[in-house]
LOTOR-449953 format. One record per residue (C-alpha): residue in three letters; x, y, z. Coordinates in Angstrom, 2 decimals, padded with zeros to 5 digits. Each point is the difference from the previous one (the first is absolute). Layout:
# LOTOR-449953
+------+---------+---------+---------+
! resn !       x !       y !       z !
+------+---------+---------+---------+
!  Ala !       X !       Y !       Z !
...
+------+---------+---------+---------+
***
This chain:
# LOTOR-449953
+------+---------+---------+---------+
! resn !       x !       y !       z !
+------+---------+---------+---------+
!  Met ! -000.07 !  000.17 ! -000.16 !
!  Arg !  001.11 !  003.33 ! -000.03 !
!  Ala !  000.84 !  002.20 !  003.15 !
!  Ile !  001.75 !  003.02 !  000.94 !
!  Val !  003.39 ! -001.01 !  001.95 !
!  Tyr !  002.74 !  001.79 !  001.39 !
!  Asp !  003.22 ! -001.72 !  001.15 !
!  Arg !  001.30 !  002.92 !  002.47 !
!  Phe ! -001.44 !  002.59 !  002.25 !
!  Gly ! -000.22 !  002.87 ! -002.03 !
!  Gly !  000.97 ! -001.59 ! -003.08 !
!  Ser ! -002.12 !  000.28 ! -003.09 !
!  Pro ! -003.13 ! -001.78 ! -000.27 !
!  Tyr ! -000.73 ! -001.77 ! -003.29 !
!  Leu ! -002.34 ! -002.54 ! -002.00 !
!  Ala !  000.99 ! -003.53 !  000.12 !
!  Asp ! -001.30 ! -003.51 ! -000.13 !
!  Val ! -000.15 ! -001.85 !  003.01 !
!  Asp ! -001.49 ! -003.68 !  001.45 !
!  Asp ! -003.48 !  000.15 !  000.31 !
!  Pro ! -000.97 ! -000.37 !  003.88 !
!  Arg ! -001.37 ! -002.89 !  001.79 !
!  Pro ! -002.35 ! -000.12 !  002.84 !
!  Thr !  000.96 ! -001.17 !  003.27 !
!  Pro ! -002.69 ! -002.41 !  001.75 !
!  Asp ! -001.74 !  002.86 !  001.87 !
!  Gly !  000.58 !  002.89 ! -003.04 !
!  Ala ! -000.85 !  000.67 ! -003.17 !
!  Val !  000.83 !  001.44 ! -003.29 !
!  Ile ! -001.48 !  002.86 ! -001.45 !
!  Glu ! -000.07 !  001.32 ! -003.68 !
!  Val !  000.76 !  003.64 !  000.53 !
!  Arg ! -002.34 !  002.19 ! -002.06 !
!  Ala !  000.66 !  003.41 !  001.66 !
!  Thr !  002.94 !  001.02 !  002.61 !
!  Gly !  000.86 !  003.01 !  001.87 !
!  Val !  003.40 !  001.81 !  000.10 !
!  Cys !  000.26 !  001.17 !  003.52 !
!  Arg !  002.57 !  002.16 !  001.63 !
!  Ser !  000.49 ! -003.26 !  002.41 !
!  Asp !  001.37 ! -001.62 ! -003.19 !
!  Trp !  002.23 !  002.90 ! -000.44 !
!  His !  001.21 ! -000.50 !  003.94 !
!  Gly !  000.55 ! -003.52 ! -001.09 !
!  Trp !  002.08 !  000.57 ! -003.01 !
!  Gln !  002.16 !  002.21 !  001.91 !
!  Gly !  000.69 ! -002.59 !  002.68 !
!  His ! -001.90 !  001.43 !  002.81 !
!  Asp ! -002.15 ! -003.13 !  000.82 !
!  Pro !  001.74 ! -003.01 !  001.48 !
!  Asp ! -002.51 ! -002.33 ! -000.78 !
!  Ile !  001.85 !  000.09 ! -003.53 !
!  Arg !  002.56 ! -002.32 !  000.68 !
!  Ser !  001.46 ! -001.49 ! -003.26 !
!  Leu !  000.36 !  001.53 ! -003.69 !
!  Pro ! -001.32 ! -000.08 ! -002.83 !
!  His ! -003.32 !  001.07 !  001.11 !
!  Val ! -003.60 !  000.77 ! -001.44 !
!  Pro ! -001.85 !  002.91 !  001.94 !
!  Gly ! -003.36 !  000.77 !  000.20 !
!  His ! -002.80 ! -000.58 !  002.71 !
!  Glu ! -002.87 !  001.84 ! -001.15 !
!  Phe ! -001.87 ! -002.03 ! -002.52 !
!  Ala ! -003.48 ! -001.52 ! -001.36 !
!  Gly ! -000.15 ! -003.21 ! -002.53 !
!  Val ! -001.44 ! -003.37 ! -000.46 !
!  Ile !  000.94 ! -003.15 !  001.67 !
!  Arg !  002.04 ! -002.45 ! -002.14 !
!  Glu !  000.50 ! -002.81 !  002.57 !
!  Val ! -000.28 ! -000.58 !  003.75 !
!  Gly !  001.83 ! -002.15 !  002.43 !
!  Ala ! -001.26 ! -003.61 !  001.13 !
!  Asp ! -001.09 !  001.50 !  003.74 !
!  Val ! -002.07 !  002.89 ! -001.68 !
!  Gly ! -003.91 ! -000.71 !  000.31 !
!  Arg ! -001.54 !  003.41 ! -000.70 !
!  Trp !  001.34 !  000.94 ! -003.35 !
!  Arg !  000.19 ! -001.20 ! -003.54 !
!  Pro !  001.49 !  000.92 ! -003.52 !
!  Gly ! -001.71 !  002.89 ! -001.77 !
!  Asp ! -000.86 !  001.63 !  003.59 !
!  Arg !  000.35 !  003.75 ! -000.53 !
!  Val !  002.23 !  001.01 !  003.16 !
!  Thr !  002.01 !  002.62 !  001.88 !
!  Ile !  001.83 ! -000.58 !  003.36 !
!  Pro !  001.05 !  002.53 !  002.81 !
!  Phe !  003.68 !  000.73 ! -000.87 !
!  Val !  000.81 ! -001.43 !  003.88 !
!  Ala ! -001.37 ! -003.83 ! -000.27 !
!  Gly ! -000.53 ! -001.23 !  003.64 !
!  Cys !  000.97 ! -003.26 !  001.21 !
!  Gly ! -004.17 ! -000.84 !  000.91 !
!  Ala !  001.15 ! -002.07 !  002.92 !
!  Cys !  001.78 !  002.19 !  002.64 !
!  Val ! -001.02 !  001.97 !  002.89 !
!  Val !  000.25 !  003.02 ! -001.94 !
!  Cys ! -001.98 ! -001.14 ! -003.09 !
!  Arg ! -002.67 ! -001.67 !  002.26 !
!  Arg ! -000.26 !  003.65 !  002.07 !
!  Gly ! -000.96 !  001.59 ! -003.34 !
!  Ala !  003.38 !  001.44 ! -001.24 !
!  Pro !  001.61 ! -001.76 ! -002.62 !
!  Gln !  001.45 !  002.79 ! -001.60 !
!  Val !  002.66 ! -000.41 !  003.07 !
!  Cys !  000.25 ! -003.45 !  000.22 !
!  Pro !  003.45 ! -001.19 !  001.04 !
!  Gln !  000.10 ! -002.53 ! -002.98 !
!  Gln ! -001.08 !  002.26 ! -002.39 !
!  Tyr !  000.56 ! -000.27 ! -003.81 !
!  Gln !  000.29 !  002.79 ! -002.40 !
!  Ala !  000.18 ! -000.64 ! -003.44 !
!  Gly !  002.74 !  002.24 ! -001.66 !
!  Phe !  001.90 ! -000.11 !  003.24 !
!  Ser ! -000.06 ! -003.36 !  002.01 !
!  Gly ! -000.08 ! -001.46 ! -003.61 !
!  Trp !  000.11 !  000.97 ! -003.64 !
!  Gly ! -003.18 !  002.40 ! -000.76 !
!  Ser ! -002.16 !  001.37 ! -002.63 !
!  Phe !  001.81 !  001.58 ! -002.65 !
!  Ala ! -000.25 ! -002.99 ! -002.04 !
!  Glu ! -002.41 ! -002.02 ! -001.84 !
!  Ala ! -000.86 ! -002.03 !  003.02 !
!  Val !  000.64 !  000.07 !  003.73 !
!  Ala !  000.16 ! -002.61 !  002.80 !
!  Val ! -001.57 !  000.82 !  003.42 !
!  Arg ! -000.32 ! -002.09 !  003.05 !
!  Tyr ! -002.93 ! -000.45 !  002.74 !
!  Ala ! -002.76 !  000.46 ! -002.77 !
!  Asp ! -003.00 ! -001.28 !  001.90 !
!  Ala !  000.77 !  002.31 !  002.60 !
!  Asn !  000.80 !  003.25 ! -002.06 !
!  Leu ! -001.27 ! -000.20 ! -003.93 !
!  Val ! -003.01 !  002.31 ! -000.48 !
!  Arg ! -002.45 ! -000.36 ! -002.92 !
!  Val ! -000.56 !  002.98 ! -002.13 !
!  Pro ! -003.51 !  001.19 ! -000.70 !
!  Ala ! -000.89 ! -000.41 ! -003.55 !
!  Asp ! -000.71 !  003.67 ! -000.62 !
!  Val !  003.57 !  000.92 !  001.13 !
!  Gly !  002.96 ! -000.16 ! -002.44 !
!  Phe !  003.25 ! -001.18 !  000.61 !
!  Ala !  001.94 !  003.07 ! -000.27 !
!  Glu ! -002.39 !  001.54 !  003.00 !
!  Ala !  000.31 ! -003.24 !  001.94 !
!  Ala !  003.74 !  000.13 !  000.13 !
!  Ser ! -000.04 !  003.40 !  002.03 !
!  Phe ! -002.13 ! -001.93 !  002.81 !
!  Gly !  003.12 ! -002.21 !  001.03 !
!  Cys !  001.95 !  002.93 !  001.19 !
!  Arg ! -000.51 !  003.50 ! -000.50 !
!  Leu ! -003.85 ! -000.13 !  000.37 !
!  Gly !  000.24 ! -002.61 !  002.36 !
!  Thr !  002.34 !  001.71 !  002.34 !
!  Ala ! -001.50 !  003.34 ! -000.24 !
!  Phe ! -003.69 ! -001.58 !  001.13 !
!  Arg !  001.86 ! -001.52 !  003.24 !
!  Ala !  001.92 !  003.14 !  000.91 !
!  Val ! -003.25 !  002.25 ! -000.34 !
!  Val ! -002.76 ! -002.10 !  001.10 !
!  Gln !  001.56 ! -002.48 !  002.34 !
!  Gln !  003.18 !  001.36 !  001.46 !
!  Gly ! -000.92 !  003.78 ! -000.31 !
!  Arg ! -003.76 ! -000.52 !  000.58 !
!  Val ! -000.98 !  002.59 ! -001.83 !
!  Gly ! -003.75 !  000.84 !  000.03 !
!  Pro ! -002.58 !  002.63 ! -001.32 !
!  Gly !  001.37 !  003.80 !  000.47 !
!  Asp !  003.38 ! -000.84 !  001.04 !
!  Trp !  003.07 !  001.58 ! -001.29 !
!  Leu !  002.18 ! -001.95 ! -002.05 !
!  Ala !  003.48 !  001.08 ! -001.10 !
!  Val !  002.06 ! -002.08 ! -002.40 !
!  Phe !  003.30 !  000.89 ! -000.69 !
!  Gly !  001.10 ! -001.28 ! -003.11 !
!  Cys ! -002.26 ! -000.71 ! -003.06 !
!  Gly !  001.61 ! -002.64 ! -002.06 !
!  Gly ! -001.80 ! -003.30 ! -000.25 !
!  Val ! -000.72 ! -000.85 !  003.51 !
!  Gly ! -000.37 !  003.82 !  000.86 !
!  Leu ! -003.02 !  000.51 ! -002.57 !
!  Ser ! -001.38 ! -003.36 !  000.98 !
!  Ala ! -000.23 !  001.09 !  003.52 !
!  Val ! -001.42 !  003.51 ! -001.37 !
!  Met ! -002.67 ! -001.73 ! -001.57 !
!  Ile ! -000.46 ! -002.64 !  002.90 !
!  Gly ! -000.85 !  003.07 !  002.52 !
!  Ala ! -002.18 !  001.70 ! -002.32 !
!  Ala ! -002.28 ! -003.08 ! -000.46 !
!  Ala !  000.28 !  000.02 !  003.77 !
!  Gly ! -001.69 !  003.34 !  000.52 !
!  Ala !  003.27 !  001.33 !  001.16 !
!  Arg !  001.52 !  003.43 ! -001.02 !
!  Val !  002.91 ! -000.34 ! -001.32 !
!  Ile !  003.19 !  002.02 ! -000.63 !
!  Ala !  002.53 ! -001.10 ! -002.72 !
!  Ile !  003.84 !  000.90 !  000.45 !
!  Asp !  002.40 ! -000.52 ! -002.82 !
!  Val !  002.57 !  002.05 ! -002.32 !
!  Val ! -001.59 ! -001.09 ! -003.22 !
!  Pro ! -002.54 !  001.94 ! -001.56 !
!  Ala ! -001.55 ! -002.58 ! -001.87 !
!  Ala ! -000.36 ! -001.90 !  003.07 !
!  Leu ! -001.68 !  002.33 !  001.97 !
!  Glu ! -002.51 !  000.56 ! -003.13 !
!  Gln ! -000.76 ! -003.67 ! -000.11 !
!  Ala ! -000.69 ! -000.02 !  004.11 !
!  Ala ! -002.32 !  002.69 ! -000.57 !
!  Arg ! -001.88 ! -001.88 ! -002.61 !
!  Leu !  000.16 ! -002.90 !  002.39 !
!  Gly ! -001.93 !  001.82 !  002.60 !
!  Ala !  002.85 !  001.89 !  002.10 !
!  Ala ! -001.36 !  003.01 !  001.80 !
!  Ala !  002.99 !  002.02 ! -000.22 !
!  Thr !  003.57 ! -000.35 ! -001.44 !
!  Ile !  003.24 !  001.36 !  001.07 !
!  Ser !  003.17 !  000.29 ! -001.95 !
!  Ala !  003.15 ! -001.07 !  001.84 !
!  Arg !  001.76 !  002.44 ! -002.62 !
!  Glu ! -001.45 !  002.91 !  001.21 !
!  His ! -000.65 ! -001.01 !  003.34 !
!  Ser !  003.16 ! -000.57 !  001.98 !
!  Arg ! -002.06 ! -001.01 !  003.03 !
!  Pro ! -003.08 ! -001.90 ! -001.04 !
!  Asp ! -000.68 ! -001.21 !  003.34 !
!  Glu ! -000.64 !  003.55 !  000.81 !
!  Ala ! -002.22 !  000.62 ! -003.05 !
!  Val ! -001.96 ! -003.36 !  001.16 !
!  Arg ! -000.39 !  001.70 !  003.57 !
!  Glu ! -001.42 !  003.11 ! -001.73 !
!  Ile ! -002.65 ! -001.78 ! -002.30 !
!  Thr ! -001.16 ! -002.16 !  002.98 !
!  Gly ! -000.06 !  002.38 !  002.47 !
!  Gly !  002.35 ! -001.75 !  002.48 !
!  Gly !  001.00 ! -003.06 ! -002.05 !
!  Ala ! -000.88 ! -003.37 ! -001.62 !
!  Asp ! -001.82 ! -002.86 !  001.73 !
!  Val !  002.30 ! -002.26 ! -002.00 !
!  Ala !  003.17 !  000.58 ! -002.29 !
!  Leu !  001.73 ! -002.71 ! -002.15 !
!  Asp !  003.49 ! -000.20 ! -001.29 !
!  Cys ! -000.37 ! -001.36 ! -003.02 !
!  Leu !  003.26 !  001.05 ! -001.81 !
!  Gly !  002.65 ! -001.47 !  002.73 !
!  Ser !  002.45 !  002.52 !  001.07 !
!  Ala !  001.08 !  001.53 !  003.03 !
!  Pro ! -001.24 !  003.73 ! -000.46 !
!  Thr ! -003.58 ! -001.45 ! -001.39 !
!  Ala ! -000.14 ! -002.23 !  003.17 !
!  Arg !  000.87 !  002.76 !  002.33 !
!  Gln ! -002.34 !  002.43 ! -001.87 !
!  Gly ! -003.08 ! -002.42 !  000.45 !
!  Leu !  000.66 ! -000.44 !  003.63 !
!  Gly ! -000.05 !  003.99 ! -000.07 !
!  Ala ! -003.27 !  000.15 ! -001.82 !
!  Leu ! -002.02 ! -001.66 !  002.67 !
!  Arg ! -002.38 !  001.66 !  002.33 !
!  Gln ! -000.14 ! -001.47 !  004.01 !
!  Gln ! -000.78 ! -003.80 ! -000.29 !
!  Gly !  000.63 ! -000.38 ! -003.67 !
!  Arg !  001.50 ! -003.18 ! -001.42 !
!  Tyr !  002.57 ! -000.18 ! -002.05 !
!  Val !  000.50 ! -002.71 ! -002.72 !
!  Gln !  003.57 ! -001.05 ! -001.53 !
!  Val ! -000.79 ! -001.38 ! -003.46 !
!  Gly !  003.20 !  000.81 ! -002.41 !
!  Leu !  002.94 ! -002.18 !  000.77 !
!  Leu !  002.73 !  001.79 !  002.08 !
!  Val !  003.36 ! -001.47 ! -001.42 !
!  Gly !  003.89 !  001.43 !  000.33 !
!  Asp !  000.35 !  003.21 !  001.51 !
!  Asp ! -003.80 !  000.30 !  000.50 !
!  Ala ! -000.21 ! -003.02 !  001.99 !
!  Asp !  000.84 !  001.85 !  003.40 !
!  Cys ! -001.96 !  003.11 ! -000.76 !
!  Gly !  000.05 !  001.37 !  003.53 !
!  Leu ! -003.90 !  000.62 !  000.51 !
!  Pro ! -001.10 !  002.30 !  002.62 !
!  Met ! -000.81 ! -002.38 !  002.80 !
!  Gly ! -000.22 !  003.11 !  002.72 !
!  Arg ! -003.20 !  001.23 ! -002.44 !
!  Val ! -001.55 ! -003.88 ! -000.04 !
!  Ile !  000.01 ! -000.01 !  003.91 !
!  Ala ! -001.05 !  003.87 !  000.39 !
!  Tyr ! -002.99 ! -000.14 ! -002.79 !
!  Gly ! -000.95 ! -004.23 !  001.04 !
!  Leu !  000.86 ! -000.46 ! -003.78 !
!  Glu ! -000.51 ! -003.76 ! -001.18 !
!  Leu !  002.52 ! -001.53 ! -002.33 !
!  Ala ! -000.52 ! -002.99 ! -002.14 !
!  Gly !  001.49 ! -001.60 ! -003.53 !
!  Ser ! -001.90 ! -001.41 ! -002.80 !
!  His !  001.48 ! -002.49 ! -001.92 !
!  Gly ! -002.42 ! -002.06 ! -002.63 !
!  Ile ! -003.28 ! -000.95 !  000.51 !
!  Ala ! -001.73 ! -003.48 !  000.77 !
!  Ala ! -002.12 ! -001.78 ! -002.49 !
!  Ala ! -002.93 !  000.00 !  002.05 !
!  Asp ! -000.34 !  003.73 ! -000.30 !
!  Tyr !  000.05 ! -000.10 ! -004.10 !
!  Ala ! -003.99 ! -000.46 !  000.46 !
!  Thr ! -000.39 !  003.48 !  001.35 !
!  Leu !  002.20 !  001.27 ! -002.83 !
!  Trp ! -002.12 ! -001.81 ! -002.79 !
!  Glu ! -003.03 !  001.21 !  001.70 !
!  Trp !  001.16 !  003.87 !  000.05 !
!  Thr !  001.08 ! -000.48 ! -003.78 !
!  Ala ! -003.46 ! -001.49 ! -000.73 !
!  Asp ! -001.61 !  002.68 !  001.48 !
!  Gly !  001.84 !  002.80 ! -001.57 !
!  Arg !  001.73 !  001.30 !  003.06 !
!  Ile !  003.40 ! -000.61 ! -001.53 !
!  Asp !  001.21 ! -000.52 ! -003.50 !
!  Pro !  003.46 ! -001.79 ! -000.41 !
!  Ala !  000.27 !  000.95 ! -003.51 !
!  Gln !  000.34 !  003.59 !  001.21 !
!  Leu !  003.13 ! -001.07 !  001.45 !
!  Ile !  002.03 ! -000.96 ! -002.82 !
!  Ala !  001.98 !  002.52 ! -001.63 !
!  Ala !  001.70 ! -002.04 ! -002.51 !
!  Arg ! -000.13 ! -003.37 ! -002.04 !
!  Thr !  003.12 ! -001.91 ! -001.33 !
!  Asp !  000.65 ! -003.52 ! -000.96 !
!  Leu !  002.49 ! -002.65 !  001.20 !
!  Ala !  003.15 !  001.53 ! -001.66 !
!  Gly ! -000.95 !  003.46 !  001.18 !
!  Ile !  000.23 ! -000.90 !  003.71 !
!  Pro !  003.71 !  001.11 !  000.33 !
!  Ala ! -000.56 !  003.46 ! -001.15 !
!  Ala ! -002.67 !  000.02 !  002.42 !
!  Leu !  001.89 ! -001.67 !  002.62 !
!  Ala !  002.89 !  002.55 ! -000.37 !
!  Gly ! -002.79 !  002.98 !  000.36 !
!  Met ! -000.93 ! -001.43 !  003.41 !
!  Gly !  003.37 !  001.91 !  001.35 !
!  Gln ! -001.10 !  003.75 ! -001.04 !
!  Phe ! -003.15 !  001.97 !  001.60 !
!  Asn ! -001.30 !  001.45 ! -003.17 !
!  Arg ! -002.89 ! -002.21 ! -000.71 !
!  Trp ! -003.53 ! -000.99 !  001.64 !
!  Gly ! -002.12 ! -002.93 !  000.32 !
!  Val !  000.58 ! -003.71 ! -001.14 !
!  Thr !  001.86 ! -001.71 ! -003.32 !
!  Val ! -001.44 ! -003.15 ! -001.23 !
!  Ala !  001.41 ! -002.26 ! -002.23 !
!  Glu ! -002.57 ! -002.07 ! -001.86 !
!  Leu !  000.84 ! -003.37 ! -001.41 !
+------+---------+---------+---------+
***
């Protein structure tokens, strides 16, 4: 089969012929029909993810497609089923999974990180019975692909970790794919959303997705102060969807007393030790949480919101390409001059 491969971290990815994947007894092989190009793939390519332990490697973790083959122990799925999967697949059997949090399972499997991923004509996944999700007939593969990472992660960050409710002020720092997803989810939940970014097109799209206000971080050196001014004291919930020390500190600074802060973007390298103002956390009684992935069981709400028009995943897609176009799209993830989701359709 054809796949996008890199032989060294930071080296040029290329299109190559590789062996077809085979399913593990608990897994499945999925023919990829659409796969998103995510900044997490860029981090892995740059060597920031310890789960990528051997090269060459095929990245890609946000996808949808059709089952080609299932393992001997899989009972719920058959070849031909239209499916997607959360990018974090929990084992389904451990204490963490039984408590309903497979996205932080200690035995988790992540296509594109734990093993070869979806920048290919087919991808193998583990724990199929516990994690595969059926794609409704009226949802396209390109739209369904975004549910596995960016839209799903945003849903968990906004609704479950942030506990956003009608009338709450929600500040979203960084309006790439996951940030715009958070804007759309927040607006659907009835929140008053403030979008912060440096890219004018991203802010324009945020407004179209329901943001009540937008702030250009190029024009405001202290966007947290601008948030406090707009809200009359601070946001109820703030998300750092970029993943940097400055946006993390700004996010905390944007909150009112007893506000909730959710870290969504990955903090790596020099940003890993981001120097959060813990004195403010104590004085304001703030809550801090992380958000990583989504449980397969939570897709039901996202499908429902899509069906009734509260969210429209197609509005997150800024660019479409094919398998051969992925290397250029991946390289572009290292620059902060784009908005939305890039999807490769196979």
